[in-house]
C-alpha positions as CSV (number, residue, x, y, z in Angstrom):
1,M,-32.4,-19.6,96.6
2,R,-32.0,-16.3,94.9
3,I,-35.1,-14.2,94.7
4,M,-35.6,-12.9,91.1
5,T,-36.4,-9.3,91.1
6,A,-37.6,-7.0,88.3
7,K,-34.8,-6.0,86.0
8,L,-33.1,-2.6,85.9
9,E,-33.5,-1.6,82.2
10,A,-30.5,0.2,80.7
11,V,-29.2,1.2,77.3
12,L,-25.7,1.9,76.2
13,I,-25.8,4.2,73.1
14,E,-22.4,3.7,71.5
15,D,-21.7,3.9,67.7
16,D,-18.3,2.2,67.9
17,R,-18.8,-1.6,67.9
18,E,-15.4,-2.3,69.4
19,D,-15.9,0.2,72.2
20,A,-19.4,-1.2,72.8
21,K,-18.0,-4.8,73.0
22,F,-15.3,-3.7,75.4
23,Y,-17.4,-1.4,77.7
24,K,-20.7,-3.3,77.9
25,P,-19.5,-5.9,80.4
26,I,-17.9,-3.2,82.5
27,W,-21.2,-1.3,82.6
28,Q,-23.1,-4.6,83.3
29,R,-20.8,-5.1,86.3
30,I,-21.3,-1.5,87.5
31,L,-25.1,-1.6,87.2
32,E,-25.2,-5.0,89.0
33,K,-23.7,-3.2,92.0
34,V,-26.8,-1.0,91.9
35,W,-29.5,-3.7,91.3
36,P,-29.3,-7.5,91.2
37,E,-31.0,-8.0,87.8
38,V,-29.9,-5.9,84.9
39,R,-30.9,-5.9,81.2
40,L,-28.4,-3.8,79.3
41,N,-29.0,-3.2,75.6
42,V,-26.7,-1.6,73.1
43,Q,-27.9,1.0,70.5
44,E,-25.6,2.1,67.8
45,N,-27.8,4.7,66.0
46,F,-27.8,8.2,67.6
47,D,-30.5,9.4,65.2
48,D,-33.2,6.8,65.9
49,V,-34.5,7.2,69.4
50,S,-37.7,5.2,68.9
51,S,-36.3,2.2,70.9
52,F,-35.5,4.5,73.7
53,V,-39.0,6.0,73.8
54,D,-40.5,2.5,73.4
55,N,-38.5,1.0,76.3
56,R,-38.2,4.0,78.6
57,P,-35.0,2.7,80.3
58,H,-34.1,3.4,83.9
59,V,-30.5,4.3,82.9
60,A,-29.2,5.6,79.6
61,I,-25.4,5.6,79.1
62,V,-24.6,7.8,76.1
63,D,-21.2,7.9,74.4
64,N,-20.1,11.5,73.5
65,V,-18.8,11.5,69.9
66,L,-16.4,14.3,70.2
67,Q,-14.9,14.3,66.7
68,T,-16.3,14.0,63.2
69,D,-14.5,12.6,60.2
70,K,-13.4,16.1,59.3
71,G,-11.9,16.6,62.8
72,E,-14.6,19.0,64.0
73,R,-15.9,18.8,67.5
74,D,-19.4,17.3,67.5
75,N,-20.6,16.5,71.1
76,Q,-23.2,14.2,69.6
77,G,-23.9,12.3,72.8
78,L,-24.3,15.5,74.8
79,A,-26.7,16.8,72.2
80,L,-28.8,13.6,72.3
81,I,-29.1,13.8,76.1
82,S,-30.2,17.4,75.8
83,Q,-32.8,16.3,73.3
84,L,-34.2,13.5,75.4
85,K,-34.0,14.6,78.9
86,S,-36.6,17.3,79.0
87,E,-39.3,14.7,78.2
88,H,-37.7,11.8,80.2
89,E,-36.8,13.1,83.6
90,D,-37.5,9.6,85.0
91,T,-34.4,8.2,83.1
92,L,-30.9,8.7,84.6
93,F,-28.6,10.0,81.8
94,I,-24.9,9.3,82.0
95,L,-22.5,11.0,79.6
96,F,-19.7,8.6,78.7
97,T,-16.7,10.3,77.3
98,R,-12.9,10.2,76.7
99,E,-12.5,13.8,77.7
100,S,-13.2,15.4,81.1
101,F,-15.8,18.1,81.2
102,T,-16.3,21.1,83.4
103,I,-19.6,22.7,84.2
104,E,-18.5,25.6,82.0
105,S,-18.0,23.4,79.0
106,L,-21.4,21.9,79.5
107,G,-23.2,25.1,80.2
108,Y,-24.4,25.8,76.7
109,R,-26.4,22.5,76.8
110,T,-29.7,22.4,78.6
111,P,-30.5,20.1,80.3
112,N,-27.1,18.7,81.4
113,P,-26.4,15.0,82.1
114,D,-27.0,13.6,85.5
115,V,-23.6,11.9,85.8
116,I,-20.4,12.3,83.8
117,V,-18.1,9.3,83.5
118,T,-14.7,9.4,81.7
119,K,-13.6,6.3,79.9
120,T,-9.9,6.5,80.6
121,P,-9.8,5.1,84.2
122,L,-12.0,2.1,83.3
123,P,-11.7,-0.8,84.1
124,N,-10.8,0.0,87.8
125,E,-12.7,-1.4,90.7
126,D,-12.6,1.7,92.9
127,Y,-13.8,3.8,90.0
128,E,-16.6,1.4,89.2
129,N,-17.7,1.4,92.8
130,S,-17.7,5.2,92.8
131,I,-19.8,5.3,89.6
132,A,-22.3,2.7,91.1
133,S,-22.6,4.8,94.2
134,Q,-23.4,7.9,92.1
135,I,-26.0,6.0,90.1
136,S,-27.6,4.6,93.3
137,E,-27.9,8.1,94.8
138,R,-29.4,9.7,91.6
139,I,-31.7,6.9,90.3
140,S,-35.4,7.7,90.9
141,R,-37.2,4.5,89.9
142,L,-37.6,1.2,91.6
143,P,-37.8,-1.6,89.0
144,I,-41.0,-3.7,89.2
145,R,-41.9,-6.6,87.1
146,S,-45.3,-5.7,85.9
147,I,-48.5,-3.7,86.5
148,D,-51.9,-5.4,86.4
149,F,-55.2,-3.7,86.0
150,D,-58.6,-5.0,87.0
151,S,-59.7,-5.1,83.4
152,P,-57.8,-4.7,80.1
153,D,-59.6,-1.4,79.3
154,D,-59.2,0.1,82.8
155,L,-56.3,2.2,81.5
156,N,-56.1,3.1,77.8
157,E,-53.6,4.9,75.6
158,E,-55.8,7.9,75.3
159,E,-55.7,8.3,79.1
160,L,-52.2,7.3,80.0
161,D,-49.9,4.9,78.3
162,L,-48.7,1.8,80.2
163,L,-45.0,2.8,80.3
164,T,-45.8,6.2,81.7
165,A,-48.0,4.6,84.4
166,Q,-45.3,2.1,85.2
167,S,-42.6,4.7,85.5
168,L,-44.8,6.9,87.8
169,V,-45.5,3.8,90.0
170,E,-41.8,2.9,90.0
171,Q,-40.8,6.4,91.2
172,C,-43.5,6.4,93.9
173,L,-42.2,3.0,95.2
174,Y,-38.6,4.2,95.1
175,S,-39.6,7.2,97.2
176,L,-41.4,4.8,99.6
177,Q,-38.5,2.4,100.0
178,A,-35.5,4.7,99.6
179,F,-35.2,5.4,103.4
180,R,-34.5,1.7,103.9
181,K,-31.0,2.1,102.3
182,E,-30.1,4.6,105.0
183,F,-30.5,1.9,107.6
184,G,-28.7,-0.8,105.6
185,R,-31.8,-2.8,104.9
186,S,-32.4,-4.6,101.6
187,F,-35.3,-4.0,99.3
188,D,-38.3,-6.4,99.4
189,A,-38.6,-8.1,96.1
190,I,-41.7,-6.7,94.4
191,D,-43.2,-9.1,92.0
192,K,-45.9,-6.9,90.6
193,V,-48.2,-4.0,91.3
194,R,-52.0,-4.2,90.8
195,L,-53.9,-1.1,90.2
196,S,-57.7,-1.2,90.4
197,R,-59.7,2.0,89.8
198,L,-61.4,3.8,92.6
199,G,-63.9,6.6,92.2
200,G,-62.9,10.0,91.0
201,G,-61.3,11.2,87.8
202,R,-63.9,13.9,87.0
203,S,-61.2,16.5,87.1
204,G,-58.9,14.6,84.8
205,A,-57.1,12.6,87.6
206,G,-56.9,8.9,87.9
207,V,-57.3,7.3,91.3
208,F,-56.4,3.7,92.0
209,K,-56.2,1.3,94.8
210,C,-52.6,0.1,94.7
211,E,-51.7,-3.4,95.8
212,I,-47.9,-4.2,96.1
213,L,-47.4,-7.9,95.7
214,R,-44.2,-9.4,97.0
215,K,-42.6,-12.8,96.7
216,T,-41.3,-13.0,100.3
217,S,-43.9,-11.4,102.5
218,T,-47.5,-10.6,102.9
219,N,-48.4,-7.0,102.3
220,N,-50.8,-5.5,104.9
221,S,-50.3,-1.9,104.1
222,Q,-52.9,-0.1,102.0
223,F,-52.0,2.4,99.3
224,V,-53.8,4.7,96.9
225,F,-52.1,5.9,93.7
226,K,-53.2,9.1,92.0
227,Y,-52.0,10.7,88.8
228,T,-52.8,14.0,87.2
229,N,-50.9,16.8,85.6
230,W,-47.6,17.7,87.4
231,E,-48.7,21.3,88.3
232,D,-51.7,20.0,90.3
233,I,-49.7,17.2,92.0
234,G,-47.1,19.9,93.0
235,G,-49.9,21.9,94.6
236,E,-51.3,18.9,96.3
237,I,-47.9,18.0,97.8
238,D,-47.6,21.6,99.1
239,N,-51.1,21.5,100.6
240,Y,-50.4,18.1,102.2
241,H,-47.4,19.4,104.1
242,R,-49.1,22.7,105.1
243,H,-52.5,21.4,106.1
244,V,-52.6,17.6,106.4
245,R,-49.4,16.0,107.7
246,L,-49.6,17.7,111.1
247,Q,-53.3,18.5,111.3
248,I,-55.0,15.1,110.7
249,P,-55.2,12.8,113.7
250,H,-54.5,9.1,113.7
251,H,-58.1,8.0,113.1
252,V,-58.0,9.4,109.6
253,R,-54.2,9.2,109.2
254,V,-52.8,9.3,105.6
255,D,-49.2,9.5,104.6
256,L,-47.8,10.8,101.4
257,V,-45.2,8.1,100.8
258,G,-44.1,8.6,97.2
259,V,-44.1,11.1,94.3
260,G,-43.4,10.6,90.6
261,R,-43.1,12.7,87.5
262,V,-43.1,11.8,83.8
263,G,-43.2,14.8,81.4
264,A,-46.5,16.7,82.0
265,Y,-47.8,13.9,84.4
266,G,-47.3,13.7,88.1
267,A,-48.3,11.1,90.7
268,A,-48.7,10.7,94.4
269,L,-48.8,7.5,96.4
270,Y,-50.7,7.6,99.7
271,G,-50.3,5.0,102.5
272,F,-52.8,4.4,105.3
273,A,-52.1,3.3,108.8
274,F,-54.6,0.5,109.1
275,G,-52.3,-2.5,108.7
276,G,-54.8,-5.4,109.1
277,T,-57.8,-3.9,107.3
278,E,-58.7,-3.9,103.7
279,I,-59.9,-0.9,101.7
280,V,-63.5,-1.5,100.8
281,S,-63.7,1.4,98.3
282,S,-64.3,5.0,98.3
283,L,-67.3,6.3,100.1
284,T,-69.1,6.3,96.8
285,K,-69.6,2.6,96.8
286,P,-71.9,2.3,99.9
287,I,-73.8,5.5,98.8
288,S,-74.4,4.0,95.4
289,E,-75.8,0.9,97.1
290,G,-78.3,2.9,99.0
291,R,-76.4,2.8,102.4
292,V,-75.8,6.1,104.1
293,E,-74.5,4.8,107.5
294,E,-70.9,5.2,106.4
295,L,-71.5,8.8,105.2
296,F,-73.0,10.0,108.5
297,S,-70.4,8.0,110.4
298,F,-67.7,9.8,108.5
299,I,-69.3,13.2,109.2
300,D,-69.6,12.4,113.0
301,N,-66.2,10.8,113.4
302,V,-64.1,12.9,111.1
303,V,-65.6,16.2,110.0
304,C,-67.3,17.0,113.4
305,R,-64.4,15.8,115.6
306,D,-62.6,18.6,117.4
307,A,-59.3,16.6,117.1
308,I,-58.9,17.5,113.4
309,G,-56.9,20.7,112.9
310,W,-59.3,22.0,110.2
311,Y,-62.7,23.8,110.7
312,Q,-61.5,26.1,113.4
313,F,-63.2,29.4,112.8
314,K,-60.8,32.4,113.5
315,N,-63.1,35.2,112.3
316,D,-61.8,35.0,108.7
317,V,-64.6,36.1,106.4
318,L,-64.9,37.1,102.7
319,D,-67.6,39.0,100.9
320,V,-70.0,36.6,99.1
321,E,-69.7,38.4,95.7
322,E,-65.9,38.5,96.0
323,Y,-65.7,34.8,96.7
324,F,-67.8,33.7,93.7
325,N,-66.7,36.4,91.3
326,N,-63.0,36.7,92.0
327,G,-62.0,33.2,93.2
328,L,-60.3,30.7,90.9
329,E,-62.7,27.8,91.1
330,Y,-65.9,29.7,90.3
331,S,-64.3,32.5,88.2
332,P,-66.6,34.2,85.6
333,S,-63.8,33.5,83.1
334,K,-64.9,29.8,83.2
335,D,-68.6,30.5,82.7
336,S,-68.5,30.4,78.9
337,R,-66.9,26.9,78.9
338,R,-69.3,25.7,81.5
339,L,-72.3,27.1,79.6
340,E,-71.2,25.2,76.5
341,G,-70.9,22.1,78.5
342,L,-74.4,22.5,79.9
343,K,-75.7,23.1,76.4
344,H,-74.1,20.0,75.1
345,N,-75.3,17.8,77.9
346,L,-78.9,19.2,77.6
347,S,-79.0,18.3,73.9
348,D,-77.6,14.8,74.6
349,Y,-79.8,13.9,77.6
350,F,-83.0,15.8,76.8
351,P,-83.2,16.0,73.0
352,G,-87.0,16.3,73.1
353,I,-87.3,19.1,75.6
354,D,-86.8,22.7,74.8
355,G,-83.8,23.6,77.0
356,K,-81.6,26.7,76.8
357,V,-78.7,28.1,78.9
358,T,-77.2,31.6,78.5
359,D,-75.2,33.9,80.7
360,R,-78.5,35.5,81.8
361,S,-80.9,32.6,82.3
362,V,-81.7,28.9,82.3
363,E,-84.8,27.8,80.4
364,F,-86.2,24.2,80.5
365,G,-89.6,23.5,79.2
366,E,-91.9,26.2,80.7
367,M,-89.3,27.2,83.4
368,S,-87.1,30.3,83.2
369,L,-84.7,31.0,86.0
370,D,-81.9,33.6,86.4
371,H,-78.3,32.3,85.9
372,V,-76.7,31.8,89.3
373,R,-74.2,34.7,88.9
374,N,-77.1,37.1,88.2
375,C,-78.6,36.1,91.5
376,L,-75.6,37.3,93.5
377,R,-76.7,40.9,93.7
378,K,-79.4,39.8,96.1
379,I,-76.9,38.8,98.7
380,R,-74.5,41.8,98.3
381,G,-72.7,42.8,101.4
382,E,-72.9,39.5,103.2
383,N,-69.8,37.7,104.4
384,L,-68.9,34.0,104.2
385,P,-67.1,32.4,107.2
386,L,-63.8,30.8,106.1
387,F,-62.3,27.7,107.6
388,V,-59.3,25.5,106.6
389,S,-61.2,22.8,104.6
390,H,-60.5,19.8,102.4
391,G,-61.8,21.7,99.5
392,D,-63.0,18.8,97.4
393,L,-64.6,16.5,99.9
394,N,-66.7,14.4,97.5
395,S,-67.3,10.8,98.3
396,N,-64.6,9.6,95.8
397,N,-61.9,11.2,98.0
398,V,-63.0,9.5,101.2
399,M,-61.6,6.0,101.7
400,V,-63.7,3.5,103.7
401,F,-62.2,0.6,105.6
402,L,-63.5,-2.6,107.0
403,G,-63.5,-3.2,110.8
404,G,-65.6,-0.3,112.1
405,S,-65.8,3.4,111.5
406,Q,-62.4,3.8,109.8
407,F,-61.9,6.4,107.1
408,S,-59.1,8.3,105.5
409,L,-58.8,11.1,102.9
410,I,-57.0,11.6,99.7
411,D,-56.6,14.4,97.1
412,F,-55.5,17.7,98.8
413,E,-55.2,19.8,95.7
414,Y,-57.8,22.3,96.9
415,T,-57.1,22.0,100.7
416,G,-56.8,25.4,102.4
417,L,-58.8,28.4,103.6
418,D,-62.3,28.1,102.0
419,T,-66.0,28.8,102.6
420,V,-67.4,26.9,105.6
421,Y,-70.0,25.4,103.4
422,K,-67.7,23.9,100.7
423,D,-67.1,20.4,102.2
424,F,-70.7,19.8,103.2
425,V,-71.9,20.9,99.7
426,S,-69.4,18.5,98.2
427,L,-70.8,15.6,100.3
428,E,-74.4,16.6,99.5
429,L,-73.6,16.6,95.8
430,S,-72.1,13.1,96.1
431,L,-75.3,12.0,98.0
432,R,-77.5,13.5,95.3
433,L,-75.4,12.1,92.5
434,Y,-74.8,8.5,93.6
435,F,-77.8,7.6,95.9
436,P,-80.0,5.2,93.8
437,S,-82.9,7.4,92.9
438,E,-84.4,8.2,89.6
439,P,-85.6,11.7,88.8
440,D,-89.0,11.9,87.3
441,T,-88.4,13.9,84.0
442,D,-92.2,14.2,83.5
443,N,-92.8,15.9,86.9
444,I,-90.1,18.4,87.6
445,Q,-92.5,20.4,89.7
446,L,-92.5,17.6,92.3
447,W,-88.7,17.8,92.4
448,L,-88.9,21.6,92.9
449,S,-91.5,21.2,95.7
450,A,-89.2,18.9,97.5
451,E,-86.3,21.4,97.3
452,S,-88.6,24.2,98.7
453,D,-89.5,21.9,101.6
454,L,-85.8,21.3,102.2
455,V,-85.2,25.0,102.6
456,D,-88.3,25.5,104.8
457,A,-87.5,22.6,107.1
458,L,-84.0,23.9,107.6
459,E,-85.0,27.5,108.2
460,E,-88.0,26.7,110.5
461,N,-86.1,23.8,112.2
462,T,-88.9,21.4,111.4
463,H,-89.0,17.8,110.0
464,N,-90.4,16.7,106.7
465,D,-90.7,13.1,105.6
466,F,-91.4,14.0,101.9
467,A,-94.2,11.4,101.9
468,Y,-95.5,12.7,98.5
469,L,-92.3,11.5,96.7
470,P,-91.6,8.0,95.4
471,E,-89.8,5.8,97.9
472,D,-86.3,6.2,96.4
473,A,-86.6,10.0,96.1
474,R,-88.1,10.2,99.6
475,E,-85.1,8.5,101.1
476,L,-82.8,10.7,99.2
477,Y,-84.4,13.9,100.4
478,E,-84.7,12.7,104.0
479,N,-80.9,12.1,104.0
480,V,-80.2,15.4,102.2
481,L,-82.1,17.2,105.0
482,K,-80.3,15.2,107.7
483,L,-76.9,16.2,106.1
484,R,-77.9,19.9,106.0
485,I,-79.0,19.8,109.7
486,K,-75.6,18.3,110.5
487,A,-74.0,21.2,108.6
488,K,-76.1,23.8,110.4
489,E,-75.3,22.3,113.8
490,F,-71.6,22.0,113.0
491,I,-71.2,25.6,111.8
492,E,-73.2,27.1,114.6
493,G,-71.3,25.0,117.1
494,R,-68.1,26.8,115.9
495,K,-69.5,30.2,116.7
496,A,-70.2,31.1,113.0
497,Q,-73.5,32.2,111.5
498,F,-75.3,29.6,109.3
499,S,-77.2,31.0,106.3
500,T,-79.5,28.8,104.2
501,A,-79.2,31.3,101.4
502,Q,-75.4,31.1,101.4
503,Y,-75.6,27.3,101.5
504,E,-77.8,27.4,98.4
505,Y,-75.4,29.7,96.6
506,A,-72.5,27.4,97.4
507,L,-74.5,24.4,96.1
508,A,-75.7,26.2,93.0
509,F,-72.3,27.3,91.9
510,H,-70.9,23.8,92.5
511,L,-73.7,22.2,90.6
512,F,-73.1,24.7,87.7
513,K,-69.5,23.6,87.6
514,V,-70.0,19.8,87.9
515,A,-73.1,19.5,85.6
516,A,-71.1,21.0,82.8
517,L,-68.6,18.1,82.8
518,P,-68.9,15.6,80.0
519,D,-69.7,11.8,80.0
520,W,-72.2,11.6,82.8
521,G,-74.4,8.5,83.1
522,K,-78.0,8.5,81.8
523,L,-79.3,9.1,85.3
524,E,-76.4,11.1,86.7
525,F,-76.8,14.3,84.6
526,P,-80.6,14.6,85.2
527,R,-80.0,14.5,88.9
528,L,-77.3,17.2,88.7
529,F,-79.3,19.4,86.3
530,F,-82.6,19.1,88.2
531,S,-80.8,19.9,91.4
532,Y,-79.2,22.9,89.7
533,L,-82.7,24.1,88.6
534,A,-84.0,23.6,92.1
535,S,-81.2,25.6,93.7
536,L,-81.9,28.5,91.2
537,D,-85.6,28.2,92.1
538,A,-84.7,28.4,95.8
539,L,-82.5,31.4,95.3
540,S,-85.3,33.2,93.4
541,R,-87.2,33.3,96.8
542,Y,-84.5,35.4,98.5
């Protein structure tokens, strides 16, 4: 029985009906040498490209109209390819012409076709095989039948249209499976791909668990699909090869198995080497359910393991002021936008409380605290230890697996040399943000007292059970203190100097950045903002 596969979508743009009638079966035959199921449509109109945009074909074969009724050279097909290709790099464009072209004659058009085919030798079996071979080498998308989402609203047109998502996935899967051709192995028939959203997306990226469903075999490989803008994906790919591929041991192994691009969007497909296990979720899920065992198991088994190639201190340091004032992530050039975000969030979440944020101070009710950048002068001259770090180690970027302490990482856009505190601060922020506790908006002073006790316990190496807090908040602060103790032991164990003040600066700047983002939940923003106030209050003591 023949396994039905998803169709290779193709369009023949040909304004001469007789030529279209003659050449369509030839092209059908050529394309079927590339892929077993082909849907080839004919379009006569060169001016209307709506059907092309609507269908996003894998292959576009464009006749080159070389002569107008007045006998003037026109190159209409070549012009159409130049018009479409810049926005449709995922489509393979074939210029189909009666005349041969040289590179020089095409040079005035940008971009050029991917393949040039002259009509004269057709039909000819050897020539058809040669064309099919060129298409096979240059095509960048693996046809799939459909993409499912966990809910109809999981991906919407405002975020990313379905055809763009499908093409990104098809390209990633083609990258994944292309090596099989080198060994003469056939493609597994892919029936559909199911994407279900994982955590993340605060930076404008979409992160999905990716299930590849086949007709003929059971899939036991686990994949995560991430899309964002192409420039960021490009940086992530570079960081992956520089800092991840050869520096992460097997117990957290991740492979970049596919890459895709559609216009301004880029995508990466990650595969995990845990064949029999199932991805539970990102680390956010157990934290949001009040479980911290996975978080501390991850810190012990991944972050603190000497086997990982990161976190090796080599006496690289950077002045604190230079790091926060000249670095890209916390650049002062972003302050005005973040201040506006904080103002907007304050008016939305606390409409009845007098709150005000400026480039000099933060005011909330009867409190008035210096803006975090104005506090930096107090720590002038101190150096931050620098390690190779993940750079965005929030719980959404840690994958948790069934079957024991099995974890893996994604999202390496910011991986590289960074402050030693960055990854621990990111994990602490996730703990504060997602652990099920409700801040008491009527008693901020209690919150600030707990923050002061955190600092004192860490500096004096004492324990605090935060017994004066409500039960949910008490558990949160006990775990935050435990995480900070882990950070201190980890940093000092690598022959670097731990500084509570530097940790608070790293936390405060990160909270300032994150709390300014839009669309937080009704309990999420208060947690972030109160933690930001508490960090500013702690910094006022230095």
